[in-house]
N, C-alpha and C positions, 0 to 999 in steps of 0.2 A: 525615682525613676522618672525621666522626662516623658511626657505624653503629648502627642499632637491632637489638640482638640478642635482644629479647624473642620467645619462640616465637609464631608467627603465630596459631595457634588460641587461645592463651591470651589474646592481645591482642584478637582478635575477640570472644571471650567477654565480656571486661570492657567492651567498647565496644557490645555488643549488635549486632554486625555479622556478616552472612552471609559466610563465606570465599570464596564464589563471586565477589564483587566484586574479589577479589585474584587470582583465577584458580585457587584451590584447590577441589577437589571433596570434600575431607574435611569431616566434621562432628564437632564436639565433643559428647560425651554428658554431660560434667560439668555440674553446675548451678552458677551463680554464687552465692557465699555471701551477698552483699548484695542479692540480687535483689528482696527484698520491701521494702527500704528506700526511703523517699520522697527524691527528689532536689531540691535547691534550684534556683532559677532559674539562679544562676551555674553550678551543677554541670551543668545541661542545656546551657548555652551552651559550656562548656569541653569537654564531651563531644562536641558536634558539631564543634568545631574539631579536636580530637584525631582524630576519625573521618576528617575530610577530610585532615589531614596524614598519617595512617596509610595511607589508601587510595592517595594519589598519591606517597607516599614522600618527603614534603617536611619539612624541619626547621623550627624556629620562625622563625629569621631570614629565610630565603627566603620563608616563608609570609606573614610581615608584609610583605615587599617586594611580594608578589602583591597583598596587600590594598590597599597604598598605590597601586599601579598601577591597580587596579580602581576605586578612588575617583576617580582623575584622568580616567578614561574617561567618555563619555557613557552614560546609562542607569542601570539599578539596579546598585548596588555589589555585591550578592550574586551576581547573574547574571553580571556581568563577572568576578568572582572565580572562579566555576565554569568559565567559558569559558577563562580563562587557564590554569587547572590542567588542563583537558581537552586544550588545545593543546600541552602538553609533548610533546616527541618521544618519550620513553619510553612515555608513555600512548598515543600514536598507534600505536606499534609493537604494543602489547598489544591495542589495539582492532582492528587490521588482522588479528590472528591470527598474527603473526610471532614471538610468544613465548607460552609457556604460562601464565606468571604475570607480575605487574607487576614483581616482583624480577628475573625473567629478562630482561624487556624492557629494564630499565636496564642489565643486563650486556651484552646484545646491542649496545646503543648505545655503551657504554664500550669494547667491544672492537673498534671501528671497522668494524662489519659493515654500517653503514647509510649510504646516500647520500640526500641531499636535493637535488633538481634536479641530479643528476649529481656533486655534491661530497660528499666524505666528512665526516660530522659525528659527533663522538664526545661531545657534550654532552647529557646526558639532559634538561636543563631547556630545550633549544633550543625556541623558540616557532615552530610551524609557521603558515603563512599560507594563505589560500584560493588554490587553484591550485598549491600545492606538490606535487611528485611525490616520493614516498618509496619507495625500493627497497632490497633487500638486495644487497650487493656481489657482483659476478659470480662471483668466485672462491669464494664461500661457499655459493652457491645449491645446488650439487650435493652439499654435505656432508651426512653422516649426521644431524647435529644438526638442521638445518633440515627435512629430510625427516620426522624424528620430530615436530618441532613442528607442521608442517602436518597430519600425521596426527592428532595429539592435538586440534588447534583446528579440525578440519574442520566441526563442527556449531555453531561459535560465530557468533552474529549480529554482523554488522558494522553500526555505526550509520549512519543515513541521511546524515550529513554526510561520510562517507568512501566512497570507491569503491575496490575491491580486484580485482586480478587475480592469483589464487593461483598460476596456472601460471608467470607471469613474475616473481612475488614482488615486485609493485609495487602502490602504492596512491596515490590522489590525494585531496587535501583539497578537497572540493567547495565548502565554506563554513565559516565559523566557526560552531560549534554554539550554538544558543539553549538556554536552560535546559530546555525541553520535550524536547530531543534527548538530554539527559544523564540516564542512568538510575541515577545514584549516589544512595544513600539518605542524603543529608546536607541538613539544614535550614540553608541558607546565611544566612537572616535572623537566626538565633541567633548566628552568627559575627559578623555585622555589628554586632549589638547588643553583643556582648562587646568588640569593638575600639573601638566608639564611646563607651565609658564614659569 
């Protein structure tokens, strides 16, 4: 399995991204060396794609697959793409506050700690649907790890398309999110332009 080993803050700096979107509260004080340079249209489109891939932890091939799925759905391609990425199980775990960072949310799912509608799911890219109930496995709820996670993520806002019960460590997907409900700083239209060339 391919793993991105680039330091998170370095990657955030190069993409002009705030580490908060990945769950990190650190800030980099370094300046980007090429910050004054003008970027081409292609460069802007590529950076938006790289930003989306980095935020959601998706590699190139699966990302293109998401784009193809988004094209086949009704509605705007860019909005469909963002909704598909947002409905990944690892992202939902992060949004519910059951993981401190997006990287940790992927690990939580990989380690078979998550149940979807009562069934154990260990696929981070699993697509949740409206009405799905996501919970942490009973034998893991009382562990030190999840107590620490809940303590750390206590002040985090849960998006309006999700409903969470922190005491029971369960969450419900109320609806598939619209673009207005997704607070990720990505211009999806530039990604669509890049792929439609």
